[in-house]
C-alpha positions as semicolon CSV with decimal commas, in nm:
position;residue;x (nm);y (nm);z (nm)
1;X;9,982;9,814;12,004
2;X;9,888;9,517;11,788
3;X;9,670;9,219;11,867
4;X;9,548;8,933;11,652
5;X;9,220;8,952;11,844
6;X;9,018;9,251;11,969
7;X;9,094;9,514;12,232
8;X;8,865;9,536;12,533
9;X;8,657;9,846;12,583
10;X;8,876;9,934;12,882
11;X;9,193;9,932;12,673
12;X;9,034;10,150;12,406
13;X;8,909;10,398;12,667
14;X;9,250;10,405;12,838
15;X;9,431;10,470;12,508
16;X;9,194;10,760;12,437
17;X;9,251;10,918;12,781
18;X;9,631;10,920;12,807
19;X;9,848;11,204;12,677
20;X;10,076;10,981;12,469
21;X;9,924;10,869;12,140
22;X;9,884;10,493;12,107
23;X;9,761;10,337;11,783
24;X;9,560;10,022;11,845
25;X;9,556;9,773;11,557
26;X;9,318;9,481;11,603
27;X;9,322;9,149;11,420
28;X;9,094;9,263;11,136
29;X;9,302;9,574;11,072
30;X;9,623;9,371;11,093
31;X;9,498;9,125;10,831
32;X;9,394;9,410;10,600
33;X;9,734;9,578;10,635
34;X;9,911;9,249;10,565
35;X;9,705;9,194;10,248
36;X;9,745;9,556;10,130
37;X;10,123;9,547;10,181
38;X;10,175;9,189;10,060
39;X;10,341;9,084;10,386
40;X;10,295;8,726;10,506
41;X;10,040;8,648;10,235
42;X;10,049;8,477;9,896
43;X;9,826;8,475;9,589
44;X;9,586;8,183;9,569
45;X;9,404;8,272;9,247
46;X;9,489;8,524;8,977
47;X;9,232;8,645;8,725
48;X;9,316;8,777;8,380
49;X;9,088;9,039;8,223
50;X;9,084;9,032;7,842
51;X;8,984;9,291;7,587
52;X;8,945;9,269;7,211
53;X;9,255;9,384;7,021
54;X;9,107;9,607;6,750
55;X;9,440;9,619;6,560
56;X;9,422;9,244;6,504
57;X;9,101;9,280;6,300
58;X;9,202;9,579;6,086
59;X;9,280;9,501;5,723
């Protein structure tokens, strides 16, 4: 089950008690999964990390 909000304590307790396994994904977890998988998100800023090219300075 997925929500963009939070699950109530009752829902969490119910999901733990029943025989069938239900995975509860709350809004925070959903956002993290979307970012990790690149779904429904876009890059806003990209950083470039530079290093010195030692071959450039060799004679």
